[in-house]
C-alpha positions in Angstrom: 0.3 0.1 0.0 2.8 2.4 1.0 4.6 2.3 -2.8 1.0 2.5 -4.7 0.8 5.5 -1.9 4.5 6.8 -2.8 3.5 6.0 -7.0 0.6 8.3 -7.1 1.9 11.2 -5.4 5.1 11.1 -7.8 3.0 10.5 -10.2 0.7 13.6 -9.5 3.7 15.6 -8.8 5.0 15.0 -12.1 1.1 16.2 -13.6 1.3 19.5 -11.3 5.1 19.6 -12.8 4.3 18.9 -16.5 1.0 21.4 -16.0 3.7 24.4 -15.1 5.9 23.9 -18.1 2.9 23.9 -20.5 1.2 26.9 -18.6 4.8 28.9 -18.5 5.5 28.6 -22.3 5.0 32.1 -23.1 3.1 32.0 -26.0 2.4 32.7 -30.0 2.6 35.4 -32.1 -1.0 35.4 -33.4 -1.9 37.4 -36.2 -5.5 38.3 -37.2 -6.7 38.1 -41.2 -9.2 40.8 -42.4 -11.4 40.9 -45.7 -11.5 43.9 -48.1 -10.7 47.2 -46.7 -12.2 50.0 -45.2 -11.8 53.8 -46.2 -11.2 56.4 -43.7 -10.8 59.9 -44.7 -7.1 59.5 -44.1 -6.6 56.3 -45.9 -7.2 52.6 -46.3 -7.5 49.7 -43.6 -7.9 46.4 -43.0 -11.4 45.8 -42.8 -12.6 43.1 -40.3 -15.7 41.4 -40.6 -17.0 40.5 -36.8 -18.2 37.5 -36.8 -22.4 36.8 -36.2 -21.4 36.6 -32.0 -20.0 40.1 -32.0 -21.9 41.5 -35.3 -25.2 41.6 -32.8 -23.8 44.0 -30.2 -23.5 46.8 -32.6 -25.2 48.3 -35.9 -24.7 48.4 -39.3 -23.3 51.6 -39.4 -20.3 50.6 -37.4 -16.5 50.6 -39.5 -14.6 47.2 -38.0 -10.7 47.4 -39.0 -7.2 46.7 -38.1 -4.1 49.0 -38.1 -0.8 47.3 -38.2 1.7 48.8 -35.9 4.4 46.9 -36.6 4.7 43.8 -38.5 1.8 40.9 -37.8 1.4 43.3 -34.6 -2.6 44.4 -35.8 -5.5 46.5 -33.1 -8.4 45.7 -33.8 -10.5 48.9 -34.1 -13.9 49.6 -34.0 -15.8 52.7 -35.4 -19.1 54.8 -35.7 -19.9 58.7 -35.8 -18.4 61.0 -37.9 -17.7 64.5 -36.1 -15.1 65.3 -33.1 -13.0 62.4 -31.9 -13.2 60.6 -28.5 -11.0 57.9 -28.2 -11.9 55.2 -26.1 -9.4 52.8 -24.4 -11.4 49.3 -22.7 -9.2 47.6 -19.8 -9.0 44.0 -19.0 -10.0 41.5 -20.0 -12.6 43.2 -22.4 -12.2 45.1 -25.6 -13.2 48.2 -27.4 -16.9 46.4 -27.4 -16.7 47.8 -23.8 -18.0 51.1 -25.3 -20.9 50.2 -27.3 -23.8 51.4 -25.0 -22.2 54.7 -24.5 -21.3 55.1 -27.6 -25.0 54.4 -28.5 -26.0 57.5 -26.1 -24.0 59.6 -27.8 -24.6 61.8 -30.8 -23.8 59.9 -34.4 -23.3 63.5 -36.8 -21.3 64.8 -33.6 -19.1 62.4 -32.5 -16.5 60.3 -34.4 -16.2 57.4 -31.7 -12.9 55.2 -31.8 -12.6 52.3 -29.8 -8.8 50.1 -30.3 -8.6 47.1 -28.5 -5.6 46.3 -26.7 -2.8 43.6 -28.3 -3.1 40.5 -26.3 -7.3 40.9 -26.5 -10.2 41.0 -28.2 -9.7 40.5 -32.2 -6.0 42.3 -31.9 -3.2 40.5 -32.7 -2.1 37.4 -30.0 1.4 38.1 -28.3 3.9 36.0 -26.5 4.1 37.1 -23.0 7.0 38.3 -22.1 6.3 41.0 -25.0 3.2 42.5 -22.9 4.9 45.8 -20.8 3.6 48.9 -20.2 6.0 50.4 -22.7 4.5 48.2 -25.5 1.3 48.8 -25.4 1.5 52.5 -25.1 3.1 52.7 -28.3 1.5 50.4 -30.1 -1.6 52.4 -28.8 0.0 56.0 -29.9 1.3 54.0 -33.2 -2.8 53.4 -33.5 -3.9 57.1 -32.7 -0.9 58.2 -35.3 -2.0 56.0 -38.1 -5.6 57.0 -37.9 -4.5 60.7 -38.4 -5.9 62.4 -35.0 -5.3 65.7 -34.6 -7.3 66.3 -31.0 -9.8 63.9 -28.9 -11.4 63.4 -25.9 -10.0 60.6 -24.2 -12.1 58.5 -22.0 -10.0 55.6 -20.0 -10.9 52.4 -18.2 -9.0 49.8 -15.7 -5.7 49.5 -18.1 -6.5 51.8 -21.1 -5.8 54.8 -18.4 -2.7 54.7 -18.3 -2.2 52.6 -21.6 -4.6 55.2 -23.3 -2.8 58.1 -21.4 1.0 56.9 -22.0 -0.7 56.6 -25.6 -1.8 60.7 -25.6 1.6 61.5 -23.6 3.3 60.2 -26.4 1.6 62.8 -29.1 1.2 65.3 -26.5 -1.2 68.0 -28.5 -3.8 65.4 -29.2 -5.4 65.7 -25.6 -8.0 68.3 -25.4 -10.3 66.7 -22.4 -10.5 63.3 -20.9 -12.9 61.4 -18.8 -11.8 59.1 -16.3 -13.4 55.7 -15.6 -12.2 53.2 -12.5 -8.5 52.8 -12.7 -4.9 54.3 -11.7 -2.8 57.1 -13.4 -0.6 57.5 -10.2 2.7 57.0 -10.1 3.5 54.1 -7.1 5.5 56.3 -4.5 6.8 53.6 -2.6 6.1 50.0 -2.3 2.5 49.6 -2.0 0.1 46.3 -1.1 -1.4 44.5 -4.3 -4.9 43.3 -4.3 -4.7 39.3 -3.0 -5.7 38.2 -7.1 -3.1 40.4 -8.0 -0.3 39.0 -5.6 -1.2 35.5 -6.8 -0.4 36.4 -10.6 2.8 37.9 -9.5 3.5 34.2 -8.1 5.6 32.1 -10.8 4.1 28.8 -12.0 1.2 29.3 -8.9 -0.3 31.9 -11.2 -0.3 30.5 -14.7 -1.9 27.3 -12.5 -5.0 29.5 -11.2 -5.5 31.9 -13.7 -4.9 29.9 -17.1 -6.0 26.7 -15.3 -8.2 26.6 -12.7 -9.8 29.9 -13.0 -11.1 32.1 -15.9 -11.4 35.2 -15.2 -14.4 35.5 -17.6 -16.0 33.5 -15.9 -15.7 36.3 -12.9 -16.9 39.5 -14.6 -21.0 39.1 -13.6 -18.5 39.1 -9.6 -17.3 42.6 -10.6 -20.4 44.4 -10.9 -22.9 46.2 -9.1 -26.0 43.7 -11.0 -24.3 40.8 -12.0 -27.1 39.9 -14.7 -25.6 43.3 -16.3 -22.6 40.4 -17.8 -24.9 37.8 -18.9 -23.2 34.2 -21.0 -23.5 36.8 -24.6 -21.4 39.6 -23.4 -19.2 37.0 -21.1 -18.4 35.1 -25.2 -18.3 38.5 -26.6 -14.8 39.3 -24.1 -13.8 35.4 -24.1 -14.2 33.7 -27.3 -11.5 35.7 -29.8 -8.7 35.2 -27.2 -9.5 31.8 -26.1 -10.4 30.8 -29.9 -6.9 32.6 -30.7 -5.3 29.9 -29.4 -3.2 32.5 -27.1 -4.4 33.6 -23.8 -1.6 34.7 -22.2 -2.2 38.4 -22.7 -4.9 38.1 -19.0 -1.9 37.2 -16.7 0.6 39.2 -18.2 -1.4 42.2 -18.5 -2.2 41.1 -15.0 1.6 40.9 -13.5 1.7 44.7 -15.8 0.7 46.2 -12.0 3.5 47.8 -10.3 3.6 47.4 -6.4 6.4 50.3 -6.1 8.6 52.6 -7.9 10.8 50.1 -9.2 8.5 48.0 -10.7 9.5 47.8 -14.4 5.5 49.5 -15.3 6.7 51.8 -13.0 8.5 54.4 -15.4 5.5 54.5 -17.6 3.3 55.9 -14.5 5.6 58.1 -14.0 5.8 59.6 -17.4 2.0 59.9 -17.7 1.5 61.2 -14.8 4.3 64.0 -15.6 2.3 64.1 -18.9 -1.5 65.4 -17.4 0.1 67.0 -14.4 1.9 69.5 -16.7 -1.4 70.0 -18.8 -4.4 72.1 -18.1 -7.8 70.2 -19.8 -11.2 70.1 -19.2 -11.7 66.5 -17.0 -14.8 64.7 -15.6 -14.3 61.8 -13.8 -17.6 58.7 -13.4 -16.9 56.1 -10.8 -18.6 53.1 -10.0 -18.6 52.7 -6.2 -19.6 49.3 -6.7 -16.1 48.1 -7.9 -14.8 45.7 -5.1 -11.3 46.9 -7.1 -11.0 50.3 -7.4 -14.2 52.2 -5.7 -11.5 53.0 -2.8 -8.9 54.3 -5.4 -11.7 57.6 -6.2 -10.1 59.5 -3.5 -6.4 58.9 -5.4 -8.2 60.5 -8.5 -9.8 63.0 -6.9 -6.2 64.1 -6.2 -4.9 63.3 -9.7 -7.2 65.9 -11.0 -8.2 68.2 -8.1 -10.4 70.5 -10.4 -12.2 67.2 -12.0 -16.4 66.9 -11.8 -16.5 63.9 -10.5 -19.8 61.9 -10.2 -19.9 58.6 -8.6 -22.4 56.1 -9.5 -23.9 52.6 -8.1 -22.1 50.3 -11.1 -19.1 48.0 -10.5 -15.9 47.4 -12.0 -17.5 47.4 -15.5 -19.3 50.4 -15.3 -19.9 50.7 -19.2 -22.3 48.0 -19.2 -24.3 49.1 -15.9 -24.4 53.0 -16.4 -23.3 54.2 -19.8 -25.6 57.2 -19.8 -23.5 58.6 -16.9 -20.2 58.3 -19.3 -21.9 59.8 -22.1 -23.3 62.6 -20.3 -19.7 63.6 -19.2 -18.2 63.3 -22.5 -20.6 65.9 -23.5 -20.0 68.0 -20.5 -16.3 68.1 -21.8 -17.2 68.8 -25.2 -18.7 72.3 -24.6 -16.1 72.9 -22.6 -13.5 72.5 -25.1 -16.1 73.2 -27.8 -15.1 76.8 -28.5 -11.7 76.3 -29.0 -12.7 73.5 -31.1 -14.8 75.8 -33.5 -12.2 78.3 -33.6 
């Protein structure tokens, strides 16, 4: 019996070791392909016909296309409307579709709403885990904005879309004319700070892979981040999850979790300091719209108020993904910011 138990234990240890090796592989570059072209004012871009499960969430007036930011790395962009550019950046683990309800609340003849998807998520290219750095994501999104020849914009940023989007704008400093800041983090770590428990596990080698790539699907947990779990029904979860799983490279989820800085020496901290210096050195109309039922970031509202002391603040009863629960509040903030920059825009 003792030999049998030792054999079983040995097999279990070997299985865990093999699983650890498989899960910790870096993953491969997966480049999506489109069909046809989409004509924009500044040129033609590779069109991406949306699959039925995604197309049902947006109208026929939406454009879906790729911007190739470097060889084989493509950013998927959803765009609708014409007029003043509004750049809306999502975070983890969603896609540009997160802003579809907000876009529906804005007049199509007044705003050009641009909703890119971060590399590694949605229909954008998937990359090896080691390439998921804040520097790369900022660089790729800046290249996207430059590729679209945008000269000015209102920025709406959420979750990782906050630092990625603000960092991208800092590389083209004259673009930003106004901002609506949702649940995100934009201040740099001045000292060592505690991460949320899930991020602590995520930053633990092997354990992070086993938990978030083997045992737990972050997509399946999305309803728990909401004030109303019903705001994340199964078809919406699949909207975010299916393109990542079907790509064969779902490394972006854990890799991006590991980008969260736990102190000033973290690899992401340099970019946080740069974008912090950028927005603190400029004046632009800003509103903060915050989901107060966000179990992750609700408590960080006080920090965001310090970052933008003159911002108008709207506290909602939404959860983390407040775009799915309180899109009207976000759209209203965009309209108010635009009203403050409109005289300048019309000169």
